[in-house]
VOGU-3710 file (C-alpha; in Angstrom, 3 decimals, decimal comma):
1> mkrfglaavl> -115,954/147,726/14,519  -115,757/150,504/11,918  -116,522/149,365/8,401  -115,546/150,382/4,869  -117,760/153,478/5,081  -115,014/155,346/6,934  -112,524/154,750/4,148  -114,988/156,189/1,654  -115,584/159,180/3,869  -111,883/159,923/4,213
11> ltamillpsl> -111,307/159,397/0,499  -113,993/162,027/-0,114  -112,234/164,285/2,354  -108,955/163,894/0,468  -110,651/164,790/-2,806  -112,392/167,842/-1,399  -109,472/169,015/0,682  -106,485/169,254/-1,659  -104,455/171,438/0,712  -104,840/169,175/3,711
21> gqeqsaakpq> -101,100/168,693/4,012  -100,307/172,350/4,706  -98,550/173,234/7,956  -100,685/173,442/11,043  -100,181/176,348/13,397  -97,343/175,723/15,817  -99,569/177,028/18,594  -102,503/174,706/17,928  -104,442/173,592/21,021  -103,761/170,216/22,554
31> lilflsidqm> -107,475/169,759/23,287  -110,653/171,009/21,692  -113,367/170,835/24,345  -116,640/170,974/22,447  -119,764/171,508/24,550  -123,270/171,021/23,202  -126,046/172,118/25,566  -129,150/170,438/24,203  -132,064/172,881/23,693  -130,157/175,894/25,011
41> rfdyltrfsd> -131,721/179,113/23,768  -129,358/182,061/23,437  -131,460/184,201/25,761  -130,647/181,871/28,665  -127,184/183,457/28,671  -128,506/186,983/28,953  -131,506/186,263/31,179  -129,494/184,583/33,913  -126,173/186,336/33,341  -126,234/188,085/36,733
51> lfkggfrtll> -126,656/184,737/38,501  -123,902/182,784/36,761  -120,830/182,289/38,964  -119,155/179,301/37,311  -118,538/177,993/33,806  -121,037/180,197/32,007  -119,551/183,228/33,777  -116,067/182,233/32,616  -117,238/181,807/29,039  -119,101/185,104/28,984
61> dqgavfpnan> -116,178/187,010/30,490  -113,313/185,353/28,636  -114,897/184,084/25,454  -115,935/185,338/22,027  -119,732/185,465/22,152  -121,905/185,435/19,017  -125,367/186,724/19,981  -126,910/186,394/16,515  -126,280/182,729/15,717  -129,136/180,873/14,040
71> frhaltetgp> -129,318/177,464/12,428  -129,853/177,650/8,688  -132,172/174,648/8,395  -135,887/174,255/9,124  -136,326/170,964/10,997  -134,664/171,908/14,265  -134,353/168,566/16,014  -131,570/166,935/18,022  -130,264/164,681/15,266  -129,949/167,317/12,530
81> ghavllsgrh> -128,572/169,863/14,982  -125,806/167,620/16,246  -124,990/166,456/12,730  -124,262/170,096/11,852  -122,136/171,017/14,866  -118,839/169,331/13,991  -119,430/168,849/10,274  -120,705/172,259/9,197  -122,967/170,490/6,702  -126,668/171,080/6,176
91> pshsgiisnn> -129,072/168,122/6,488  -129,434/168,357/2,704  -125,819/167,170/2,475  -125,423/165,022/5,596  -128,687/163,138/5,086  -129,611/163,659/8,742  -132,986/165,274/8,150  -134,654/164,511/11,488  -134,495/162,188/14,488  -136,461/159,583/12,525
101> wydpflkrlv> -137,557/159,099/8,954  -139,717/156,625/7,079  -137,946/153,934/5,072  -140,155/152,788/2,159  -138,257/149,508/1,798  -138,385/148,556/5,475  -141,856/150,147/5,713  -141,132/151,608/9,133  -139,496/154,550/10,831  -135,710/154,471/11,108
111> nvvddpvqsp> -133,907/156,143/13,990  -131,125/158,533/13,043  -128,375/156,331/14,557  -129,962/152,911/14,100  -127,488/150,298/12,926  -128,749/146,705/13,249  -125,309/145,394/12,281  -123,852/146,712/15,543  -124,423/145,568/19,125  -124,396/147,557/22,380
121> lggegrgasp> -121,419/147,260/24,714  -121,466/148,047/28,426  -125,150/147,329/28,925  -128,463/146,859/27,168  -129,520/149,299/24,476  -129,545/150,098/20,785  -126,915/148,942/18,333  -125,962/152,332/16,984  -123,413/154,054/14,770  -123,005/157,041/12,388
131> vnflgftlgd> -123,783/154,809/9,394  -126,680/157,059/8,317  -124,508/160,176/8,352  -123,089/161,117/4,948  -119,836/162,999/4,572  -117,253/163,781/7,232  -116,645/165,831/10,350  -113,824/168,005/11,597  -112,618/165,045/13,637  -112,465/162,840/10,548
141> vlkqkspesr> -110,365/165,413/8,700  -108,155/166,016/11,726  -107,388/162,303/12,036  -106,609/162,118/8,329  -103,890/164,751/8,833  -102,907/163,637/12,346  -103,633/159,904/12,873  -102,391/160,101/16,461  -105,129/162,609/17,325  -108,059/161,172/19,270
151> vvavsltdrs> -111,752/162,034/18,984  -114,144/161,028/21,772  -117,748/162,050/22,433  -119,940/161,549/25,495  -123,588/162,466/25,899  -126,789/161,479/27,595  -128,261/160,826/24,135  -126,869/158,423/21,560  -127,460/160,670/18,562  -125,635/163,542/20,227
161> ailmaghggd> -122,512/161,512/21,022  -122,432/159,532/17,782  -122,996/162,422/15,388  -120,393/164,605/17,091  -117,831/161,764/17,090  -118,278/161,262/13,340  -117,264/158,227/11,296  -113,675/158,225/12,503  -114,289/158,874/16,191  -112,269/156,709/18,540
171> aaywyettgg> -115,295/156,290/20,790  -118,780/157,533/21,590  -120,531/156,838/24,884  -124,168/157,449/25,803  -126,787/156,727/28,467  -129,406/154,005/28,235  -132,543/153,983/30,358  -132,820/150,190/30,251  -130,328/149,793/33,075  -128,969/153,231/33,884
181> nfitstyyms> -125,617/152,530/32,227  -123,476/154,469/29,794  -122,743/152,269/26,813  -121,033/152,237/23,431  -121,316/149,870/20,453  -119,295/147,421/18,406  -118,845/150,107/15,753  -116,130/151,616/17,958  -114,572/148,607/19,695  -114,885/144,856/20,162
191> kapawlenwn> -115,675/144,957/23,877  -116,558/147,508/26,524  -113,432/149,095/28,043  -112,600/148,166/31,609  -112,972/151,740/32,832  -116,538/151,897/31,494  -117,475/148,597/33,109  -115,986/149,799/36,399  -117,954/153,029/36,176  -121,195/151,187/35,460
201> nqrladryag> -120,541/148,748/38,298  -120,532/151,665/40,745  -124,250/152,168/39,985  -123,929/155,931/40,342  -127,384/156,489/38,874  -128,904/154,369/41,643  -127,504/156,718/44,273  -130,109/159,307/43,281  -132,933/157,003/44,380  -135,094/158,810/46,922
211> qkwtrlleee> -133,310/162,101/46,292  -135,428/165,159/45,554  -134,617/167,877/43,081  -134,768/171,077/45,104  -133,856/174,637/44,187  -130,122/175,343/44,225  -130,590/178,813/45,686  -132,415/179,384/48,961  -133,978/182,685/47,885  -137,228/181,618/46,244
221> klyetyagpd> -137,913/185,256/45,313  -134,934/185,171/42,954  -136,638/182,407/41,012  -139,852/184,409/40,860  -137,905/187,457/39,666  -135,919/185,695/36,941  -138,364/182,945/35,946  -141,821/183,749/37,293  -144,125/181,573/39,403  -143,250/177,961/40,114
231> aiegewdrkd> -146,475/176,250/39,095  -147,501/177,105/35,532  -150,530/175,514/33,936  -149,332/173,619/30,889  -146,198/172,134/32,399  -145,667/168,476/31,518  -148,429/166,202/32,902  -150,039/169,145/34,732  -149,407/167,333/38,027  -145,746/167,330/39,050
241> ivfphsirgt> -145,162/171,041/38,460  -143,988/172,361/41,851  -140,596/172,181/43,570  -139,307/169,899/44,991  -139,534/167,107/42,424  -139,229/163,444/43,374  -137,711/160,951/40,961  -140,389/158,487/39,940  -139,713/154,798/40,297  -136,880/152,999/42,028
251> ppqrefydyl> -133,809/151,159/40,695  -133,685/148,935/38,733  -136,983/150,043/37,202  -136,687/151,639/33,784  -139,088/154,349/34,939  -136,474/155,519/37,443  -133,625/155,662/34,902  -135,882/157,421/32,421  -137,137/160,015/34,910  -133,591/160,696/36,095
261> rrtpfadelt> -132,977/162,314/32,701  -135,596/164,913/33,654  -133,375/166,331/36,394  -130,019/168,151/36,589  -128,556/164,963/38,061  -128,330/163,615/34,512  -125,680/166,208/33,681  -123,728/165,213/36,801  -123,598/161,639/35,502  -122,571/162,854/32,051
271> lsvaleamra> -119,721/164,894/33,528  -118,510/161,909/35,542  -118,373/159,643/32,494  -116,825/162,353/30,314  -113,971/162,892/32,777  -113,330/159,152/32,991  -113,300/158,948/29,191  -110,912/161,897/28,965  -108,478/160,176/31,314  -108,847/156,732/29,758
281> hqlgldastd> -108,234/158,045/26,233  -105,477/160,378/27,500  -106,961/163,347/25,714  -104,955/166,543/25,483  -101,783/165,121/26,969  -99,470/165,376/23,970  -98,766/167,736/21,092  -101,435/166,201/18,839  -104,769/167,980/18,984  -107,535/165,819/20,461
291> ilaigfsatd> -111,287/166,460/20,531  -113,537/165,797/23,508  -117,169/166,519/22,669  -119,655/166,490/25,539  -123,395/166,709/25,098  -125,173/167,934/28,221  -128,767/166,953/27,526  -130,730/167,558/30,742  -131,619/171,099/29,649  -133,538/169,615/26,717
301> ivghtygaes> -135,628/167,217/28,765  -136,244/169,738/31,552  -137,213/172,299/28,916  -139,646/169,932/27,194  -141,193/169,164/30,563  -141,477/172,541/32,272  -140,966/175,168/29,573  -138,280/177,686/28,679  -139,359/180,266/31,256  -139,862/177,891/34,177
311> qevmdqllrl> -138,107/177,912/37,526  -136,968/174,392/36,678  -135,073/175,536/33,574  -133,544/178,357/35,583  -132,377/175,959/38,278  -131,109/173,500/35,678  -128,925/176,209/34,120  -127,606/177,412/37,477  -126,585/173,856/38,291  -125,085/173,362/34,834
321> dlileslfqe> -123,089/176,546/35,438  -121,419/174,790/38,388  -120,950/171,568/36,427  -119,125/173,472/33,698  -116,952/175,118/36,329  -116,011/171,671/37,680  -115,221/170,556/34,139  -112,984/173,581/33,534  -111,169/172,939/36,820  -110,504/169,344/35,783
331> ieggvgldkt> -109,241/170,508/32,391  -107,011/173,092/34,074  -105,535/170,467/36,403  -105,012/167,888/33,662  -104,429/169,512/30,296  -104,377/173,219/31,121  -106,978/175,665/29,903  -104,195/177,601/28,195  -103,703/174,559/25,962  -107,440/174,069/25,386
341> lvvltadhgv> -109,846/175,619/22,922  -113,406/175,587/24,297  -116,497/175,865/22,116  -120,047/176,000/23,470  -123,217/175,871/21,395  -126,568/174,074/21,143  -128,421/171,843/18,718  -131,669/173,871/18,700  -133,826/176,169/20,806  -137,411/175,695/21,972
351> lplvetlqak> -140,895/177,199/21,911  -141,911/178,689/25,284  -144,938/177,115/26,940  -148,114/178,026/25,088  -149,693/179,158/28,357  -146,723/181,428/29,129  -147,028/183,053/25,716  -150,767/183,483/26,106  -150,232/185,223/29,450  -148,075/187,755/27,572
361> giearrahpq> -150,815/188,405/25,051  -149,248/186,325/22,277  -151,625/184,228/20,201  -150,340/180,734/20,932  -152,125/177,402/20,709  -151,895/173,700/21,419  -153,211/171,223/18,872  -153,302/167,441/18,513  -151,718/165,906/15,375  -154,915/163,967/14,835
371> vleaaveqal> -156,547/167,194/13,657  -154,231/167,207/10,650  -154,484/163,465/10,129  -158,285/163,517/10,197  -158,477/166,382/7,702  -156,149/164,606/5,287  -157,896/161,268/5,682  -161,309/162,771/4,985  -160,067/164,648/1,921  -158,448/161,541/0,442
381> etqypgvenl> -161,532/159,387/1,081  -163,672/161,960/-0,701  -161,314/162,420/-3,645  -160,212/158,787/-3,997  -162,985/156,509/-2,679  -161,882/152,920/-2,191  -158,177/153,768/-2,241  -156,629/152,819/1,090  -153,245/153,411/2,725  -152,153/156,309/0,552
391> iadssrdiyl> -150,327/157,692/3,558  -147,355/155,575/4,614  -146,501/157,682/7,661  -147,786/160,910/9,100  -147,642/162,954/12,264  -146,956/166,412/10,897  -144,972/165,790/7,725  -146,350/163,240/5,286  -144,851/160,267/3,473  -146,912/158,853/0,620
401> deevlqrhrl> -146,956/155,162/-0,219  -145,641/155,232/-3,777  -146,628/151,623/-4,380  -150,278/152,541/-3,724  -149,965/155,524/-6,048  -148,627/153,316/-8,830  -151,092/150,491/-8,242  -154,059/152,852/-8,570  -152,395/154,961/-11,273  -152,867/158,133/-9,289
411> nrtevettii> -151,257/161,408/-10,232  -148,866/162,302/-7,438  -149,187/166,054/-7,961  -152,972/165,831/-7,745  -152,778/163,744/-4,577  -150,370/166,245/-3,037  -152,655/169,134/-3,975  -155,577/167,397/-2,277  -153,560/166,888/0,892  -152,198/170,432/0,919
421> kallstdlve> -155,714/171,911/0,659  -156,844/169,716/3,545  -153,896/170,746/5,718  -154,349/174,457/5,036  -158,059/174,184/5,847  -157,264/173,294/9,480  -155,934/176,801/10,236  -152,937/175,112/11,888  -150,636/175,155/8,855  -148,747/178,097/7,385
431> avythsqlls> -147,302/176,362/4,311  -146,588/172,938/2,807  -143,537/172,175/0,656  -143,332/169,487/-2,015  -140,257/167,787/-3,435  -140,575/169,731/-6,680  -140,533/173,038/-4,791  -137,548/172,039/-2,699  -135,592/170,690/-5,667  -136,075/173,981/-7,510
441> nepssdryie> -133,555/176,787/-7,241  -135,985/179,461/-8,313  -135,918/182,626/-6,187  -138,841/182,981/-3,815  -140,277/185,618/-1,519  -140,967/182,853/1,002  -138,539/183,543/3,874  -138,600/179,920/5,005  -138,162/177,984/1,779  -134,345/178,109/1,828
451> lfrnsffqpr> -134,373/176,749/5,369  -136,545/173,871/4,170  -134,253/173,309/1,195  -131,340/173,018/3,610  -133,358/170,399/5,515  -134,273/168,467/2,383  -132,555/165,229/1,362  -134,731/163,570/-1,261  -134,113/159,869/-0,473  -135,254/160,371/3,144
461> sphlmvlvkk> -137,403/163,485/3,293  -141,207/163,385/3,535  -143,113/163,977/0,331  -144,844/166,886/2,035  -142,983/168,997/4,579  -145,367/170,980/6,763  -144,745/174,383/8,328  -147,142/174,820/11,240  -148,161/178,302/12,278  -145,936/180,307/14,589
471> ylyldsrpgg> -146,442/179,727/18,323  -148,388/176,524/17,650  -147,369/173,433/19,617  -148,504/170,316/17,782  -148,321/167,327/20,096  -150,478/164,576/21,604  -149,419/165,238/25,202  -151,470/167,496/27,491  -148,557/169,718/28,502  -144,937/170,574/27,902
481> tghgtpydyd> -143,417/172,102/24,804  -141,083/171,330/21,920  -139,146/172,466/18,871  -138,661/171,495/15,236  -139,678/174,603/13,287  -137,731/177,287/11,377  -138,989/180,027/13,672  -136,432/182,086/15,542  -137,230/180,561/18,938  -136,115/177,168/17,607
491> rhvpiifmgr> -133,066/178,333/15,586  -131,434/180,969/17,822  -128,649/179,389/19,883  -125,412/180,467/21,579  -121,968/180,179/20,052  -118,979/180,897/22,285  -115,284/180,272/21,594  -112,718/180,592/24,369  -109,011/179,872/24,413  -105,773/180,250/22,522
501> giepgsypap> -105,977/182,451/19,458  -109,418/183,859/20,366  -110,075/187,520/21,094  -112,786/187,817/23,784  -115,762/190,057/23,134  -119,211/190,195/21,580  -119,465/189,719/17,813  -122,934/190,699/16,569  -122,661/189,782/12,880  -125,140/187,062/11,815
511> cgpediaptl> -123,725/183,552/11,807  -124,733/179,972/12,552  -123,529/176,664/13,967  -122,623/175,642/10,410  -119,693/178,049/10,754  -118,113/176,313/13,742  -116,399/173,338/12,070  -114,714/175,306/9,249  -113,610/177,949/11,763  -112,063/175,293/13,991
521> akllgldypl> -110,371/173,851/10,906  -108,942/177,285/10,151  -107,517/177,482/13,669  -105,965/174,025/13,224  -104,462/174,836/9,839  -106,816/172,513/7,958  -108,723/173,308/4,792  -112,419/172,614/5,180  -115,392/173,185/2,853  -117,989/175,862/3,553
531> endsrllsem> -121,669/175,670/2,750  -122,743/178,328/0,252  -124,485/180,296/2,990  -121,956/179,835/5,815  -118,729/181,659/6,672  -115,619/181,678/8,816  -115,897/183,412/12,183  -112,705/185,297/11,397  -113,536/188,418/13,389  -112,768/186,682/16,699
541> ieparr> -109,447/185,192/15,582  -106,319/187,017/16,680  -104,938/188,979/13,675  -101,750/186,924/13,430  -103,806/183,759/12,873  -106,315/185,024/10,304
//
């Protein structure tokens, strides 16, 4: 169950939010439906706009669309992105710097939502909680003002659900590939709720066994027009790259439950659980504002596998369009869309396939992380012969072993300089940032340093944070693509608001996901802190509510 950390979080909220007791708007929504589409680039909305007939179409036609929304931090991963969405806080303040970080005391990597004190409920999986997240979310502040309000999050991924639910969330539910169940943890409750056990007992994931993922639309030429050829060299394992796609493995094999995530069927399961959770927690049914956050994550895994400009991503989005329409219909029948405020965004973007970029004449490359590791290892052996294990952890960014530094009385700055020279010599690295650079507030002509400062939290951040060159995909796998850089393809995401108090239209002024939580707080009549570089999205709010 929740521990003393929540009390500390809410105490902090009370200190920072002195006007929390002011009157909320009489016309506040009964439900905030918060939608995070993992790895959704903004250009997906414009590229496939003509084909959307469901939920995306509704949002584009009836919502306030922000076409120039970019994250303001450098390490664009799922954990940091979702930590921002309903807190508005940079990783430098939330402590969520990446999906994993090296712990010098445990001497191993720590997952962003690892919590060994907690146990999974509803099935096998990780004991997880928001214990690593510092600060508070909109939901935490809302429940401080309105204890009867409920905050629930559901996602395919644990970090998405947990970080959106915040410390005070009533529940978070996520998918585990061990048995194909949605689970929660003892942080939220003492035992799995009956509705969740009933849902898991239906074995809905197993029903996809033997089912093929085929194109939604019959006209294959449409896919070629909007996405290009089906088979693109560089997709995933360079084998299963042509429609239709079979799901590997059979239940109850973990391979089957893992591969299922690589299909649009994963979002169908997420919707099913989210609707059950909404009903079980009775969200949106009374005058108190509730929050239902749903993380649709299949787009991320499909994107990693087949690339941003693949027919698979196109089909995934067309199917998600219909899933969102089903969700809106359920909301309309239960709560009423007129009583609901909908927000849609994403946790990060993605680099297009290297091979797709090359075909367009863009200088793009693949590289193995071992190239960097080998260069650093050779440089350290030459400069410090006989000194072993200077590097505690490394794939791209580098953690030094400070005990080794002290034992051999090495100058940290000199060691860092040696490593930086080695990294730059590979022609894969644009820049390397040290703690001293990131702790400094000195102005710089470096356009990326502020983004790295926003990603920097000294107790957890690597000693050397590496910026790889643009259009470089650094990974050990033979195909696929990824994200994690400060380049525009990783930071540019959609933001759409739709519902009561929102004026539909396109709002081109620069903004970012950090602006969502304080803007929602404004609409709810709550005071909420802004980062120094964020703002309220006031231009979309009806004049009477500004």
